[in-house]
Backbone and ligand atoms as CSV (ligand in chain L), in Angstrom:
chain,resi,resn,atom,element,x,y,z
A,1,MET,N,N,-20.868,13.600,-55.455
A,1,MET,CA,C,-19.885,14.149,-54.496
A,1,MET,C,C,-20.160,13.624,-53.097
A,2,LYS,N,N,-21.431,13.586,-52.747
A,2,LYS,CA,C,-21.823,13.106,-51.426
A,2,LYS,C,C,-21.410,11.645,-51.232
A,3,SER,N,N,-21.578,10.872,-52.333
A,3,SER,CA,C,-21.291,9.429,-52.236
A,3,SER,C,C,-19.799,9.169,-52.039
A,4,ILE,N,N,-18.959,10.046,-52.590
A,4,ILE,CA,C,-17.504,9.875,-52.420
A,4,ILE,C,C,-17.112,10.104,-50.972
A,5,VAL,N,N,-17.706,11.134,-50.388
A,5,VAL,CA,C,-17.453,11.415,-48.968
A,5,VAL,C,C,-17.881,10.221,-48.131
A,6,MET,N,N,-19.045,9.696,-48.479
A,6,MET,CA,C,-19.583,8.540,-47.761
A,6,MET,C,C,-18.647,7.344,-47.894
A,7,LEU,N,N,-18.136,7.161,-49.111
A,7,LEU,CA,C,-17.256,6.030,-49.391
A,7,LEU,C,C,-15.976,6.130,-48.554
A,8,VAL,N,N,-15.419,7.341,-48.506
A,8,VAL,CA,C,-14.193,7.554,-47.727
A,8,VAL,C,C,-14.458,7.266,-46.260
A,9,PHE,N,N,-15.629,7.695,-45.815
A,9,PHE,CA,C,-15.993,7.470,-44.421
A,9,PHE,C,C,-16.093,5.981,-44.110
A,10,VAL,N,N,-16.812,5.271,-44.998
A,10,VAL,CA,C,-17.007,3.821,-44.805
A,10,VAL,C,C,-15.661,3.105,-44.819
A,11,ALA,N,N,-14.805,3.508,-45.785
A,11,ALA,CA,C,-13.487,2.881,-45.896
A,11,ALA,C,C,-12.689,3.121,-44.616
A,12,GLY,N,N,-12.807,4.335,-44.103
A,12,GLY,CA,C,-12.091,4.678,-42.876
A,12,GLY,C,C,-12.545,3.809,-41.713
A,13,VAL,N,N,-13.858,3.642,-41.607
A,13,VAL,CA,C,-14.401,2.822,-40.523
A,13,VAL,C,C,-13.930,1.376,-40.669
A,14,LEU,N,N,-13.948,0.902,-41.930
A,14,LEU,CA,C,-13.533,-0.483,-42.176
A,14,LEU,C,C,-12.079,-0.697,-41.799
A,15,PHE,N,N,-11.218,0.218,-42.298
A,15,PHE,CA,C,-9.796,0.076,-41.988
A,15,PHE,C,C,-9.541,0.200,-40.499
A,16,GLY,N,N,-10.254,1.161,-39.902
A,16,GLY,CA,C,-10.115,1.354,-38.460
A,16,GLY,C,C,-10.516,0.095,-37.715
A,17,GLY,N,N,-11.631,-0.498,-38.134
A,17,GLY,CA,C,-12.124,-1.707,-37.479
A,17,GLY,C,C,-11.156,-2.861,-37.620
A,18,VAL,N,N,-10.633,-3.023,-38.838
A,18,VAL,CA,C,-9.680,-4.112,-39.078
A,18,VAL,C,C,-8.427,-3.898,-38.235
A,19,PHE,N,N,-7.983,-2.653,-38.185
A,19,PHE,CA,C,-6.778,-2.343,-37.412
A,19,PHE,C,C,-6.996,-2.667,-35.937
A,20,MET,N,N,-8.155,-2.249,-35.416
A,20,MET,CA,C,-8.463,-2.509,-34.007
A,20,MET,C,C,-8.549,-4.001,-33.738
A,21,LEU,N,N,-9.162,-4.723,-34.693
A,21,LEU,CA,C,-9.339,-6.169,-34.546
A,21,LEU,C,C,-7.992,-6.861,-34.396
A,22,PHE,N,N,-7.086,-6.548,-35.331
A,22,PHE,CA,C,-5.790,-7.214,-35.295
A,22,PHE,C,C,-4.922,-6.665,-34.168
A,23,GLY,N,N,-5.011,-5.347,-33.980
A,23,GLY,CA,C,-4.243,-4.738,-32.901
A,23,GLY,C,C,-4.655,-5.322,-31.562
A,24,GLY,N,N,-5.965,-5.519,-31.392
A,24,GLY,CA,C,-6.469,-6.035,-30.122
A,24,GLY,C,C,-6.116,-7.488,-29.908
A,25,SER,N,N,-6.229,-8.293,-30.964
A,25,SER,CA,C,-6.028,-9.727,-30.774
A,25,SER,C,C,-4.565,-10.071,-30.553
A,26,SER,N,N,-3.662,-9.241,-31.077
A,26,SER,CA,C,-2.254,-9.581,-30.950
A,26,SER,C,C,-1.768,-9.419,-29.515
A,27,THR,N,N,-2.519,-8.671,-28.706
A,27,THR,CA,C,-2.056,-8.440,-27.346
A,27,THR,C,C,-2.318,-9.633,-26.428
A,28,ASP,N,N,-3.238,-10.523,-26.797
A,28,ASP,CA,C,-3.521,-11.633,-25.882
A,28,ASP,C,C,-3.045,-12.979,-26.427
A,29,THR,N,N,-2.134,-12.951,-27.371
A,29,THR,CA,C,-1.556,-14.209,-27.838
A,29,THR,C,C,-0.441,-14.632,-26.899
A,30,THR,N,N,0.000,-15.871,-27.056
A,30,THR,CA,C,1.023,-16.386,-26.160
A,30,THR,C,C,2.343,-15.640,-26.333
A,31,ALA,N,N,2.484,-14.918,-27.463
A,31,ALA,CA,C,3.730,-14.213,-27.712
A,31,ALA,C,C,4.019,-13.176,-26.625
A,32,SER,N,N,2.940,-12.643,-26.034
A,32,SER,CA,C,3.136,-11.619,-25.014
A,32,SER,C,C,3.354,-12.231,-23.635
A,33,LEU,N,N,3.203,-13.548,-23.527
A,33,LEU,CA,C,3.422,-14.199,-22.241
A,33,LEU,C,C,4.907,-14.466,-22.042
A,34,ALA,N,N,5.287,-14.563,-20.788
A,34,ALA,CA,C,6.687,-14.802,-20.479
A,34,ALA,C,C,7.078,-16.221,-20.862
A,35,GLU,N,N,8.363,-16.453,-20.961
A,35,GLU,CA,C,8.879,-17.755,-21.373
A,35,GLU,C,C,8.537,-18.874,-20.401
A,36,ASN,N,N,8.332,-18.522,-19.149
A,36,ASN,CA,C,8.056,-19.546,-18.145
A,36,ASN,C,C,6.566,-19.824,-17.995
A,37,VAL,N,N,5.770,-19.267,-18.914
A,37,VAL,CA,C,4.324,-19.478,-18.862
A,37,VAL,C,C,3.891,-20.221,-20.119
A,38,SER,N,N,3.188,-21.328,-19.927
A,38,SER,CA,C,2.690,-22.089,-21.069
A,38,SER,C,C,1.234,-22.455,-20.817
A,39,VAL,N,N,0.527,-22.787,-21.882
A,39,VAL,CA,C,-0.870,-23.188,-21.741
A,39,VAL,C,C,-1.002,-24.635,-22.197
A,40,VAL,N,N,-1.489,-25.492,-21.299
A,40,VAL,CA,C,-1.664,-26.911,-21.596
A,40,VAL,C,C,-3.090,-27.306,-21.240
A,41,ASP,N,N,-3.853,-27.780,-22.237
A,41,ASP,CA,C,-5.237,-28.218,-22.029
A,41,ASP,C,C,-6.075,-27.153,-21.329
A,42,GLY,N,N,-5.939,-25.914,-21.758
A,42,GLY,CA,C,-6.756,-24.835,-21.215
A,42,GLY,C,C,-6.288,-24.311,-19.871
A,43,LYS,N,N,-5.278,-24.951,-19.314
A,43,LYS,CA,C,-4.718,-24.458,-18.057
A,43,LYS,C,C,-3.382,-23.816,-18.351
A,44,GLN,N,N,-3.130,-22.695,-17.725
A,44,GLN,CA,C,-1.809,-22.120,-17.918
A,44,GLN,C,C,-0.914,-22.516,-16.751
A,45,ILE,N,N,0.306,-22.792,-17.112
A,45,ILE,CA,C,1.282,-23.262,-16.129
A,45,ILE,C,C,2.393,-22.238,-16.019
A,46,VAL,N,N,2.587,-21.760,-14.801
A,46,VAL,CA,C,3.643,-20.783,-14.517
A,46,VAL,C,C,4.720,-21.509,-13.721
A,47,VAL,N,N,5.910,-21.591,-14.291
A,47,VAL,CA,C,6.993,-22.321,-13.635
A,47,VAL,C,C,7.938,-21.336,-12.950
A,48,ILE,N,N,8.162,-21.557,-11.671
A,48,ILE,CA,C,9.081,-20.701,-10.924
A,48,ILE,C,C,10.046,-21.573,-10.134
A,49,MET,N,N,11.310,-21.239,-10.249
A,49,MET,CA,C,12.364,-21.972,-9.554
A,49,MET,C,C,12.671,-21.297,-8.231
A,50,ALA,N,N,12.722,-22.096,-7.179
A,50,ALA,CA,C,13.067,-21.580,-5.854
A,50,ALA,C,C,14.409,-22.159,-5.433
A,51,LYS,N,N,15.400,-21.313,-5.392
A,51,LYS,CA,C,16.713,-21.724,-4.891
A,51,LYS,C,C,17.552,-20.473,-4.705
A,52,GLY,N,N,17.689,-20.051,-3.463
A,52,GLY,CA,C,18.451,-18.832,-3.174
A,52,GLY,C,C,17.692,-17.573,-3.544
A,53,LYS,N,N,16.785,-17.697,-4.478
A,53,LYS,CA,C,15.903,-16.615,-4.922
A,53,LYS,C,C,14.769,-17.277,-5.695
A,54,TYR,N,N,13.829,-16.466,-6.120
A,54,TYR,CA,C,12.789,-16.994,-6.995
A,54,TYR,C,C,13.062,-16.493,-8.405
A,55,SER,N,N,13.054,-17.397,-9.352
A,55,SER,CA,C,13.274,-16.948,-10.718
A,55,SER,C,C,12.277,-17.596,-11.682
A,56,PRO,N,N,11.732,-16.825,-12.618
A,56,PRO,CA,C,11.971,-15.372,-12.717
A,56,PRO,C,C,11.224,-14.620,-11.619
A,57,PRO,N,N,11.738,-13.442,-11.246
A,57,PRO,CA,C,11.093,-12.681,-10.173
A,57,PRO,C,C,9.729,-12.136,-10.576
A,58,VAL,N,N,9.549,-11.877,-11.861
A,58,VAL,CA,C,8.263,-11.354,-12.337
A,58,VAL,C,C,7.783,-12.215,-13.504
A,59,SER,N,N,6.541,-12.666,-13.421
A,59,SER,CA,C,5.938,-13.426,-14.512
A,59,SER,C,C,4.686,-12.703,-14.971
A,60,VAL,N,N,4.423,-12.805,-16.264
A,60,VAL,CA,C,3.190,-12.232,-16.813
A,60,VAL,C,C,2.321,-13.383,-17.302
A,61,ALA,N,N,1.128,-13.478,-16.741
A,61,ALA,CA,C,0.231,-14.575,-17.081
A,61,ALA,C,C,-1.093,-14.023,-17.580
A,62,ARG,N,N,-1.943,-14.932,-18.035
A,62,ARG,CA,C,-3.206,-14.546,-18.637
A,62,ARG,C,C,-4.305,-14.540,-17.579
A,63,ALA,N,N,-5.098,-13.485,-17.585
A,63,ALA,CA,C,-6.228,-13.411,-16.659
A,63,ALA,C,C,-7.370,-14.291,-17.160
A,64,GLY,N,N,-8.209,-14.732,-16.243
A,64,GLY,CA,C,-9.448,-15.401,-16.610
A,64,GLY,C,C,-9.350,-16.877,-16.932
A,65,VAL,N,N,-8.188,-17.469,-16.739
A,65,VAL,CA,C,-8.066,-18.913,-16.964
A,65,VAL,C,C,-7.476,-19.571,-15.713
A,66,PRO,N,N,-7.844,-20.845,-15.482
A,66,PRO,CA,C,-7.264,-21.538,-14.333
A,66,PRO,C,C,-5.750,-21.662,-14.497
A,67,THR,N,N,-5.059,-21.497,-13.406
A,67,THR,CA,C,-3.602,-21.433,-13.452
A,67,THR,C,C,-2.995,-22.426,-12.474
A,68,VAL,N,N,-1.928,-23.048,-12.918
A,68,VAL,CA,C,-1.138,-23.882,-12.025
A,68,VAL,C,C,0.214,-23.211,-11.835
A,69,LEU,N,N,0.514,-22.909,-10.587
A,69,LEU,CA,C,1.844,-22.393,-10.265
A,69,LEU,C,C,2.719,-23.590,-9.934
A,70,ARG,N,N,3.703,-23.821,-10.787
A,70,ARG,CA,C,4.570,-24.996,-10.630
A,70,ARG,C,C,5.890,-24.562,-10.014
A,71,MET,N,N,6.036,-24.845,-8.736
A,71,MET,CA,C,7.255,-24.462,-8.032
A,71,MET,C,C,8.273,-25.594,-8.152
A,72,ARG,N,N,9.458,-25.243,-8.609
A,72,ARG,CA,C,10.527,-26.229,-8.716
A,72,ARG,C,C,11.600,-25.941,-7.666
A,73,THR,N,N,12.092,-27.006,-7.061
A,73,THR,CA,C,13.237,-26.892,-6.163
A,73,THR,C,C,14.272,-27.916,-6.607
A,74,ASN,N,N,15.524,-27.611,-6.334
A,74,ASN,CA,C,16.601,-28.526,-6.714
A,74,ASN,C,C,17.771,-28.292,-5.762
A,75,GLY,N,N,17.808,-29.079,-4.711
A,75,GLY,CA,C,18.817,-28.863,-3.681
A,75,GLY,C,C,18.599,-27.536,-2.975
A,76,THR,N,N,17.329,-27.244,-2.711
A,76,THR,CA,C,16.965,-25.962,-2.103
A,76,THR,C,C,16.881,-26.119,-0.590
A,77,PHE,N,N,17.863,-25.573,0.115
A,77,PHE,CA,C,17.864,-25.679,1.575
A,77,PHE,C,C,17.805,-24.301,2.234
A,78,ASP,N,N,17.493,-23.291,1.427
A,78,ASP,CA,C,17.331,-21.953,1.991
A,78,ASP,C,C,15.845,-21.686,2.192
A,79,CYS,N,N,15.548,-20.499,2.686
A,79,CYS,CA,C,14.169,-20.241,3.094
A,79,CYS,C,C,13.224,-19.984,1.927
A,80,THR,N,N,13.722,-19.987,0.684
A,80,THR,CA,C,12.777,-19.867,-0.433
A,80,THR,C,C,11.859,-21.090,-0.509
A,81,SER,N,N,12.250,-22.166,0.164
A,81,SER,CA,C,11.393,-23.354,0.168
A,81,SER,C,C,10.197,-23.192,1.103
A,82,ALA,N,N,10.266,-22.235,2.003
A,82,ALA,CA,C,9.128,-21.948,2.891
A,82,ALA,C,C,8.318,-20.832,2.258
A,83,LEU,N,N,7.299,-21.238,1.530
A,83,LEU,CA,C,6.602,-20.315,0.633
A,83,LEU,C,C,5.234,-19.910,1.166
A,84,THR,N,N,4.964,-18.626,1.081
A,84,THR,CA,C,3.647,-18.103,1.428
A,84,THR,C,C,3.097,-17.313,0.240
A,85,ILE,N,N,1.878,-17.624,-0.142
A,85,ILE,CA,C,1.163,-16.818,-1.144
A,85,ILE,C,C,-0.147,-16.406,-0.490
A,86,SER,N,N,-0.124,-15.248,0.128
A,86,SER,CA,C,-1.247,-14.862,0.988
A,86,SER,C,C,-2.530,-14.633,0.194
A,87,ALA,N,N,-2.402,-14.211,-1.082
A,87,ALA,CA,C,-3.591,-13.925,-1.897
A,87,ALA,C,C,-4.487,-15.146,-2.063
A,88,ILE,N,N,-3.892,-16.328,-2.021
A,88,ILE,CA,C,-4.696,-17.545,-2.162
A,88,ILE,C,C,-4.635,-18.394,-0.897
A,89,GLY,N,N,-4.126,-17.811,0.183
A,89,GLY,CA,C,-4.093,-18.513,1.458
A,89,GLY,C,C,-3.183,-19.723,1.462
A,90,TYR,N,N,-2.093,-19.634,0.713
A,90,TYR,CA,C,-1.177,-20.781,0.610
A,90,TYR,C,C,0.042,-20.575,1.484
A,91,GLN,N,N,0.362,-21.619,2.233
A,91,GLN,CA,C,1.601,-21.590,3.004
A,91,GLN,C,C,2.091,-23.019,3.157
A,92,ALA,N,N,3.302,-23.292,2.691
A,92,ALA,CA,C,3.804,-24.664,2.761
A,92,ALA,C,C,5.312,-24.671,2.612
A,93,ASN,N,N,5.895,-25.792,3.021
A,93,ASN,CA,C,7.315,-26.004,2.803
A,93,ASN,C,C,7.492,-26.868,1.565
A,94,LEU,N,N,8.192,-26.342,0.593
A,94,LEU,CA,C,8.456,-27.116,-0.622
A,94,LEU,C,C,9.513,-28.173,-0.292
A,95,PRO,N,N,9.472,-29.316,-0.973
A,95,PRO,CA,C,10.520,-30.324,-0.750
A,95,PRO,C,C,11.870,-29.770,-1.214
A,96,PRO,N,N,12.991,-30.256,-0.649
A,96,PRO,CA,C,14.316,-29.755,-1.052
A,96,PRO,C,C,14.549,-29.879,-2.559
A,97,SER,N,N,14.050,-30.967,-3.141
A,97,SER,CA,C,14.110,-31.120,-4.596
A,97,SER,C,C,12.788,-31.700,-5.075
A,98,GLY,N,N,12.251,-31.096,-6.113
A,98,GLY,CA,C,11.014,-31.645,-6.653
A,98,GLY,C,C,10.142,-30.585,-7.279
A,99,VAL,N,N,8.905,-30.984,-7.523
A,99,VAL,CA,C,7.937,-30.111,-8.179
A,99,VAL,C,C,6.683,-30.046,-7.321
A,100,THR,N,N,6.226,-28.847,-7.060
A,100,THR,CA,C,4.997,-28.653,-6.291
A,100,THR,C,C,4.035,-27.819,-7.113
A,101,ASP,N,N,2.875,-28.397,-7.426
A,101,ASP,CA,C,1.854,-27.670,-8.186
A,101,ASP,C,C,0.870,-27.000,-7.236
A,102,ILE,N,N,0.639,-25.731,-7.465
A,102,ILE,CA,C,-0.287,-24.949,-6.631
A,102,ILE,C,C,-1.358,-24.380,-7.544
A,103,GLU,N,N,-2.611,-24.685,-7.243
A,103,GLU,CA,C,-3.726,-24.207,-8.068
A,103,GLU,C,C,-4.035,-22.745,-7.741
A,104,ILE,N,N,-4.141,-21.948,-8.789
A,104,ILE,CA,C,-4.564,-20.557,-8.629
A,104,ILE,C,C,-5.826,-20.372,-9.456
A,105,PRO,N,N,-6.933,-19.986,-8.825
A,105,PRO,CA,C,-8.169,-19.795,-9.590
A,105,PRO,C,C,-8.031,-18.655,-10.588
A,106,PRO,N,N,-8.907,-18.603,-11.606
A,106,PRO,CA,C,-8.838,-17.519,-12.599
A,106,PRO,C,C,-8.842,-16.150,-11.931
A,107,GLN,N,N,-7.968,-15.279,-12.415
A,107,GLN,CA,C,-7.795,-13.957,-11.818
A,107,GLN,C,C,-8.321,-12.863,-12.734
A,108,GLN,N,N,-8.686,-11.747,-12.137
A,108,GLN,CA,C,-9.122,-10.582,-12.895
A,108,GLN,C,C,-7.897,-9.930,-13.556
A,109,PRO,N,N,-8.099,-9.303,-14.734
A,109,PRO,CA,C,-6.986,-8.570,-15.351
A,109,PRO,C,C,-6.488,-7.458,-14.418
A,110,GLY,N,N,-5.178,-7.335,-14.331
A,110,GLY,CA,C,-4.602,-6.290,-13.491
A,110,GLY,C,C,-4.209,-6.754,-12.104
A,111,VAL,N,N,-4.609,-7.978,-11.771
A,111,VAL,CA,C,-4.284,-8.508,-10.448
A,111,VAL,C,C,-2.831,-8.979,-10.426
A,112,THR,N,N,-2.135,-8.685,-9.348
A,112,THR,CA,C,-0.786,-9.201,-9.150
A,112,THR,C,C,-0.775,-10.068,-7.899
A,113,ILE,N,N,-0.257,-11.270,-8.048
A,113,ILE,CA,C,-0.150,-12.183,-6.911
A,113,ILE,C,C,1.316,-12.296,-6.533
A,114,GLN,N,N,1.574,-12.234,-5.234
A,114,GLN,CA,C,2.949,-12.279,-4.772
A,114,GLN,C,C,3.211,-13.515,-3.925
A,115,GLY,N,N,4.354,-14.131,-4.176
A,115,GLY,CA,C,4.827,-15.211,-3.329
A,115,GLY,C,C,5.993,-14.684,-2.510
A,116,LEU,N,N,6.061,-15.153,-1.269
A,116,LEU,CA,C,7.034,-14.599,-0.328
A,116,LEU,C,C,7.685,-15.743,0.449
A,117,CYS,N,N,8.983,-15.624,0.695
A,117,CYS,CA,C,9.636,-16.627,1.526
A,117,CYS,C,C,9.305,-16.368,2.989
A,118,ALA,N,N,9.638,-17.350,3.834
A,118,ALA,CA,C,9.227,-17.297,5.239
A,118,ALA,C,C,9.709,-16.034,5.939
A,119,MET,N,N,10.887,-15.561,5.576
A,119,MET,CA,C,11.439,-14.413,6.283
A,119,MET,C,C,11.170,-13.101,5.550
A,120,GLY,N,N,10.485,-13.179,4.442
A,120,GLY,CA,C,10.130,-11.978,3.701
A,120,GLY,C,C,11.275,-11.351,2.927
A,121,MET,N,N,12.354,-12.098,2.736
A,121,MET,CA,C,13.517,-11.546,2.035
A,121,MET,C,C,13.373,-11.645,0.528
A,122,TYR,N,N,12.805,-12.778,0.098
A,122,TYR,CA,C,12.696,-13.030,-1.341
A,122,TYR,C,C,11.242,-13.093,-1.739
A,123,ASN,N,N,10.974,-12.619,-2.926
A,123,ASN,CA,C,9.599,-12.701,-3.400
A,123,ASN,C,C,9.574,-12.836,-4.918
A,124,PHE,N,N,8.406,-13.242,-5.383
A,124,PHE,CA,C,8.163,-13.217,-6.821
A,124,PHE,C,C,6.739,-12.729,-7.027
A,125,THR,N,N,6.474,-12.201,-8.205
A,125,THR,CA,C,5.122,-11.747,-8.513
A,125,THR,C,C,4.674,-12.343,-9.842
A,126,ILE,N,N,3.370,-12.568,-9.914
A,126,ILE,CA,C,2.730,-12.977,-11.164
A,126,ILE,C,C,1.691,-11.927,-11.500
A,127,LYS,N,N,1.888,-11.275,-12.630
A,127,LYS,CA,C,0.937,-10.254,-13.080
A,127,LYS,C,C,-0.031,-10.886,-14.067
A,128,PHE,N,N,-1.307,-10.713,-13.803
A,128,PHE,CA,C,-2.335,-11.263,-14.696
A,128,PHE,C,C,-2.869,-10.144,-15.592
A,129,LEU,N,N,-2.729,-10.344,-16.901
A,129,LEU,CA,C,-3.157,-9.335,-17.864
A,129,LEU,C,C,-4.253,-9.900,-18.762
L,1,CU,CU,CU,13.635,-15.865,3.266
C-alpha cells in the first residue's frame, strides 16, 4: 500500500516536471516574438518603420541577447526621422530613405526601451522579455 502511494507521488512529480519543462520552454521560442523581430546569427533584429509614426508602436524582443534596432525610412520628411533613444544615449537624424542599424546591448528581462521623435509626439517601445 505504501509503495502505491509512493508511485503516485513519483508519477505526479514526473508529470509535473515534464509539464513545467515544456510549459517553460514554449514561452521563450520565437513564436512569442513579434513579427518584426527576427534572430540572425545570434543577434536579434528589431525592424521599425519611421514615417509619420513609428510602426509597430510596440515590439516584444528577447532579453539577454545583443540586439540591432533597424530603423527604416522611406520618403520620411517628418520629425520621426529625428530619433532619440535616451536609454542607450542615442540621438540622430535618420536619412529620408534608407536603413539605420542601432546597436542595443543585451537587456534585462522586463526592461522597456523607448524611442522618441524630436518633438516628443511619436514614440515606440521595445519590451524585453
Ligand atoms: Cu515629432
